[in-house]
N, C-alpha and C positions, 0 to 999 in steps of 0.2 A: 506493501502497502502506500503512493508516493504522497507527499503533501501538494495539498490543490493550492488556490491563489486564496479564499477562505481563508486555511488554517493560515497560510502565512500573509498573509492581511491581521489575524489575531493575533499573531507573536512577534509585528510590529508593535499593535496595536498595547502590548503587554508591555515593550520592551521600553516604549516610549512610558508607558503610565510608571513603571519599576523609575524610571531615570528621574521623573517628575518626583517621585515618592522620595529617591536619595538624595535629591536637589534639596526636598523640604527639613530630610533627618540633617543631612550637613549645614544647611545656613541655621536650624536650628539651636546643632549643637557648639556652632560659632559664635550664636545670641548670648548659649549660655553661659559660654567662656566669657565672652565679656563682659556679661550680666557677674560673674563669678572674680572677677580681677578688678572688678568696681568695685565692690562691696570687699574685695580685701585691701584695696589702696584707703577708699573711708575708714575704715576702722583701727587701719595699720593708722594712719597721720589721728585720727580718737584717742587714740594708744599713747602715742609719742605724745601728742599734745598733753594727756592729761599726768603724762611723765615728766615732762619738761615743768607745766604749772608747780608741782609735787617738788621738785628736786631743785628747782633753782632756787639760792637761796632769796632772792627780794621778795622771790614770787612769797617764799613762807614770811617772814620779814610782812609782808603787807599783809597775808592773811591773820598773822597775829595782834595786827593792828587793828582790823575789821574787826576781829572777833574782841578786841580788849575795849573798842570804841562802843563794840553792840550792847556789850557785859555794862560799864558805863551808863549808858544811853538808858539799857534798861531798871537801871538803880535808881536810880536820876529821878523818876515815877514816881 
């Protein structure tokens, strides 16, 4: 039994459909990768900002002064 034109056309249609599905899959994988990288960079920036804020001596001094001022303002009431 040989292939007929109908089988050949059906095979091409399946091939095109498969190509479209694989392109969708690849594009979704790329978008997921970009999202993961973006979230990773954002999280890293947040962590670095917090670490710098709490390990910088000047920043710690400002936090201490602010807490002292808040306590003084609270005791004045």
